[in-house]
N, C-alpha and C positions, 0 to 999 in steps of 0.2 A: 504494500500500500504506500502511495507517495505521501510526502508531507502535506501536499495540498488536500488530498483525500482525507487525511487524518484531521486537518483543520476543519474541513467542511462537516465531518461527522460530529466532532466535538461541538461546533457551533449550533448544530441542530439539537444536541442534547441540552446544552446549557444556555442557549440564547445570548451568549457573550463570546468574545473572540479569544481564542488561544492559538498558539502555534508552536511547532517544534523547531529545532535548530534548522537553520537554512543550509542548503547544500554548499559545498566548497565553491569558491569563486572561480570565474573564468580567468584564464591567463594569470596575471599577477595580482588579482583582486583578493583581499584578505577573506578568509573563511569565517563564518560565524563560530563563536566559541561555546556558547551555551544556550540551552533552551530557556526561555523566560516567558511562560504563558501570562498573558495580561488581558484584562477586560478593556474594551474600547473606552475612550473617554465618554462621559455621560452624554455628550452631544451626539454620539454615534451608537448609543446603546441599541442593539437589535438591527442596526443598519449596515454593519460591516464586520469583517473578520480582521482583527488587529493582533499584531505580535511585535515583540522587541527582540533585540539581540545585541551583540558586541562583536565587532570585527577584529581581526588580528592586530590592527594598529591601535586598538583600544577605543575606537569610536562606537559609542552606543547609537542605536537607531530605532526607529519605529516605522512600521508599515501597516497600512490599512487597505483592504480590498473590499469595496462595497458589494453588497449582495446583488445590486443591479449594475455591476461593472460594465462600463462601455468599452472596455478593452484598452483604454489609454491611461497613461501614467503622468502624474505631476510629481516631480522631484522638488523638494523644498529646501532652500538654503536659509538658515536662521540668522538673525541679526546679532548685535552685540558690538565687539566680541565679549563673551563671558571671560572672566579673568581667573577662574579656578584653574589649578594646574592640570587636573585630569578631565576627561570627558564626563559630562553631567548626564547620568542615566535618566533623569527626569525631563530634560530639556526637550527632546524630540516628542515625547508624549504630550507635554504641555502645548507644543506647537501644533500637534495633530488636533487637539481640542480647539485651539484658537482658529485654525484654518480648516475646520471640519466641513465648511461649505464646499470645498473641492470634492470631498468624498460624497457629500449629499448630492452633488451634481453628476455623480456616476464615475468619477475618476479614482483610480488607485492613487495612493499617496505614500511617499517615502521621504523621511527626513533624517539626516544624520546630526548627532550632537557634536561632531568633529572629534578628532583623536585627543585633543587637549584644549584647554582654555588659552586665552591670550591671542594676540594678533597673528594673522597668517592667512591671507586671502587665497593664495594658491593652494595652501594646504587644505583649506575648507572646500575649495573647488574640487580638489582631488578626492577628498572624502565623500563628496556628493556623487562624483562619478563612480567611485568604488561601490557605493550603495546601489546605484543604478545597475551596475553589472551584476551585483548580487541578486537584485530583484529579477533580472532577466534569467539568471541561472536557475531560479526557482519556479518562476511563473511563465517563462518564455518572453519573447520580445513583444512589447506592447504595440498596438496599432500606431499610436503616436506617443511621443514622449516630450513633455514640456518641463522647463525648469522655472521655478518661481522663487523670488527672493524679496524680502522686505527689509528696509533699513540697511545696515551693513551687509545683510544677506543679499540686497540688491547688487552691491559691489561683487559679492561672491558669485551670484547667478550670472551677472554680466561677464565675469571672468570665465565661468563654465562655458558660456556661449562662444567666447573667443578661442578658448583652448580646445574644447571638445565638440563644439557645435558646427562642424563643417557641413556644408550643404549635402543633403541625403546621407547624413551621418547618424550620430547617436541621439541627437536632439532635433526636434522639429520646430520648436518655437520657444520664446522667452517671455515671461511676464515679470516686470519689475514694478514694485509698489512702494512708494515713499522711499526710494532707493538713495543710498549714499553713492552718487555716481560721478563725483568729482575725483575719485581716486585718493590714495594716501598722500601723495607728495604735495597736493594742493587742497584736497578736500577737508583738511583740518587746520588750515591757516587761520580761520576765524577763532579757533580754540587756542592757537598759539597767541593770537592777539589778546584773547581773554586772559590768558595766563599772565602776560606781562602787564596789561592794563590793571588787572585786579591787584597785582603786587604793588604797582605804583601807588594806588590809592590806599590799600589796606595795610601793607607792610606787616602782615602776620602769617605769610605762607611762603617762606619761613619768617619767624619773628627775628628781630635784630639780635636777640639773646640766644638764638638757636644756631646750630650748624648751618652754614650757608652752602648753597649749591646753585649752579646755573639753572635758570627756570626752564630751559628746554628739556631738562630731565623730567619735568612734571613733579616728581618727588624723588628725593635722594634714595639710593639703594639702602635697604636696611631700616628705613623709617617705619615706625609702628603706627603712624597716623591711620585712623579709620575714617570711614565715610561720616560717622557721627561727629568725629573730631573736626573734619573739614567743614561740616555744616555749622558747627558751633562758631568757627572762625568767620565764616561768611555772615552769620547772624550778627556777630560782634561788630563787624565792619559796616554792614549795610542795613541790618534790621529787617532783612527780606521776609522773615517769618512773622513779623509784627504788623499790626495795622498801621497805615501811614501816620496816623495821629500819635502813635506810640513811639515812633522813631525819633532819634535826635536829629537836629539840623544837619550835623555832619554825616550821620548815617544816610539820610535822604539824599544829600548831595553826592556821596560816594556811589549810591545805587543809581542815581540818575546819570551820572557820568559814565559808569561802567556800561550801562545798557545803551546809552546813546552812542558811545564810541564803537562798541562791538556789534550792535544790531541784534543782540541776543534777547529774546523775550524774557520778561521777568519770571514767568511761570516755569521756564526750563533753565534758569541761570544755574541752579545748583547742579543739575545733571550735566550740563556742559562743563562746569568747573571740575566735577568728578572725572570726566573723561580727560580733561587737560591735566589732571593730576595722576590718577591711577593708570589709565590706559597709556598715557604718554610714558610713564615709568616702564610699563610693560614693553612698549615699542622700543624705547631707547636702551634701557638697561638689560632687559632679558632677550630681546630679539636682535638688537643691533650691536650688542657688545659694548654699550656705553657711548656709541658714536651718535652725533647729532644730525638728524635729517631735516631739521626745521630752520627757517630763517625769517627775520623781520627787518633785515637791512633794506633801506630805501622806502619803507612804509611810513606814510605820514598819517598820524591819527588825528581825527577831528570829531567835533560834536560835543566836546567837554566844555566846562566853564572857563578853562584856560588851556587851550591847545598848545600854546608855546611852551608852557611849563611841562606839560605831559610829554611832548616829543623830546624835550631836552632831558627828561628824567627817566623815561621808560628804558628798561633793559633791552639791549640790542645784541644780536648774535647772528652768525653765518653758519650755514649747513656744512657739514663734512660731505664733500662730493660723493664719496663712496656710500655713505649712509643714505643720502638722498636717492642715489641710484638704486640701492637695494630695496628701499621702501617703494620706489616707483615701479621697479620690476615686479615686485610682489603684488601691488594693488592697483596701479594705474591701468586705464583701459585704452587700448589702441583704436577702438572703434571699428576694428576689422571683423565684422559679423557677416554671415551669409545666410541667416535664417531670420524669419520674422520676429521682431521685438516690439512688444506692446508695453507701454508704461502707464501707470496711474499714480498721481501724486496729489496730496492735499495742498491746496494753494497756501494755507496758513499752517503748514507743518512747522512746529516750533523746534524741531530737532534736525532733520535733514531739510534745509531750506529749499524752497521751490526752485531756486536758481541752480541746484544740482542737475535739474533737467536740461537747463541751457548748456551746462558743461558737457553733458552726454550727447545732446543733439549736435553740438559743435564738434565733438570728437568723432562721431559717425560721419558728419559732413566733411571733416578734414581728411577722413580715410576714404571718402567717396562711397560711403555705404549708407547714407541717410535714407535711401529708398527702402530699406528694411525696417524703418522706424515709424511707429505711430505713437503719439503722446496724448494722454488725456489728463484732465485736471478737474478736481472736485473742490467744492466750497466747504471743505471740512477743516477742522482745526486740530486734528490729532495726528500723531505719528505712528503709534503702535498698532492701531487697528482702524480700518475703514469699514464702510457698510458692506454687509454680506451680499446684499443684492448687487453691489458694484463688483465685488470679487467674482460672483457667479457670472455676471454679464461680461466681465473682462476675459475670463477663461473661455467662455463661449465664443466671444469675438475673435480671440486668438485662434481657437480651434477651427472656426469657419474660414479664417484667412488662410491657414495652413492647408486645409482640405480643398478649398476651391481655387486658391491662388488669387482671389480678389481682395485687394488691400482695402480695408475700411478707412473711414476718417473719423475724427472726433465727434462730429455731429451725428453720424449714423450709430456710433456706439452709444452715445448718450440717449438717443431715441429708443434704443432697444432695452434699456435698463428697466423700464416700467413693467415689462413682462415678468422679470425676475423678482421685482419688488412685491408682486402679488403673492409670491411664495414666502419671501423672507420678511417683508414689512419693515425693513431697516432704512429705507429711503434711497433716493437717487439724487445726487448733488452735483452733477456734472456742470461745468461751465465750458462749453465747446468753443467759445470765442476767446478764452484766456490764452495769453502767450507770456511766458516769464521773461523778465529782463535778463541781461547777460550775467554770468557768474560774477564778473568783476563789479557789477553794480551793488552786490551785497558783501562780497569778500574782497578786501583790499589786495590787489594783485602784487606779487613780488616782481622785481625786474625780470623781464623776459617771460612772464607768466600769463600772457594774454592769448597765446595761441594754443589751440587744441588739435589733436589729442596731446595730453601731457607727456605721453610716451608713444612714439610712433612704432609701427610694426618693424621698421628697419632697426630702430634702437633696441627693441625687444629681441630681435634675432641676434644682433651683435652682442648684447649683454648676456644672452643665454649661453654664450661660449665661455664666459668667465667662470672659473671654478669657484663654487660657493656663493654665487650671486643670489640676491634675494634674502628671504627669511626662511630659516630652516623649519621643517615640519615639527 
């Protein structure tokens, strides 16, 4: 009896999903290590067969096959990156529940938690591809295979498309939602700016009495600072957790200046500062061996109550060329895609600003591949989740595009959403007339940073010949 037959028999007995160990991988794909029967997330109870496992690289994963499977597969790339050292066994199951709409629409779904925490875009793309191969070895090749990524997962999924998504290859289409599409070498410049501007005004990260370190490190190696400790310092300086009337005059001015100069919304100030602290430490100290990939030389900051003093006093630094190259090779996008790519992005996304879409559009245009791109925008204000009706509509639009070869436009996609909202009732918020401004309109460009893609296909090919280039898995 095959694994699939055992799964189906058990699902009939228990009305919940369990699965045995998956078969060995194809070629160099890691094999599943252990059987881990699980119930589907509550959102899919009785609707699908779900199971988990861990591959030989240590990456936990979750797979769901709906009872009304349409024969096609959605590979999911999660956001973050999470900073735990090991793979998180709960992450892929949580994401399955969060994007259960894909399974409800009839698609099989598979998501990897990646082999470790911390930064590594190519590693995450490889783990996603490994899981796809594992799925094929167990269930056979799907009729169509799509890759979906949200947030940093959008960067990962876009990298999957470039590395593994050749025409008539392993993937047929790409769905990117609220994606971080500016890549690593430019996509975090606004957080570099936040880190230095915050320190100029607050002088408590680090304090003058504490061990000093260059701010591009995010946080010095060995520091025991926690998220709670960082929050307390942010509150001390800006009173961001207090009602405006409870802040001191200095706190209010500090907060106003930081927000005005960086363009970061107040509601996500803390999360951006956490990234510019803990994730920067991971990138610099753990992944790049202490080398600095960031620069703010030539940047003029404006919008404060005293721009002259700010620009004279803010910390400045230049990137180590090899560190910038390695971060670029790992995460920047060449725009060289050859399969349909559909994006959906909340116009008021407070985390991955809408101008990331401009960076991606210009990257594909610079590579001569923008004919493969359709972008849609919604009047939503969240980053982590959009309307289920819109997700269902998006995967349907991508699927139709792939199957028929007829490229849709934003207007037709928006018009079709109402049919899905009859099922999900979560609303359709498309603005088919919206076009985002350039990336440089929101994020101050560094010298030479106005042209896209940030890494050309020729650079990628040249760098790939360098021993040890990029970020190690």
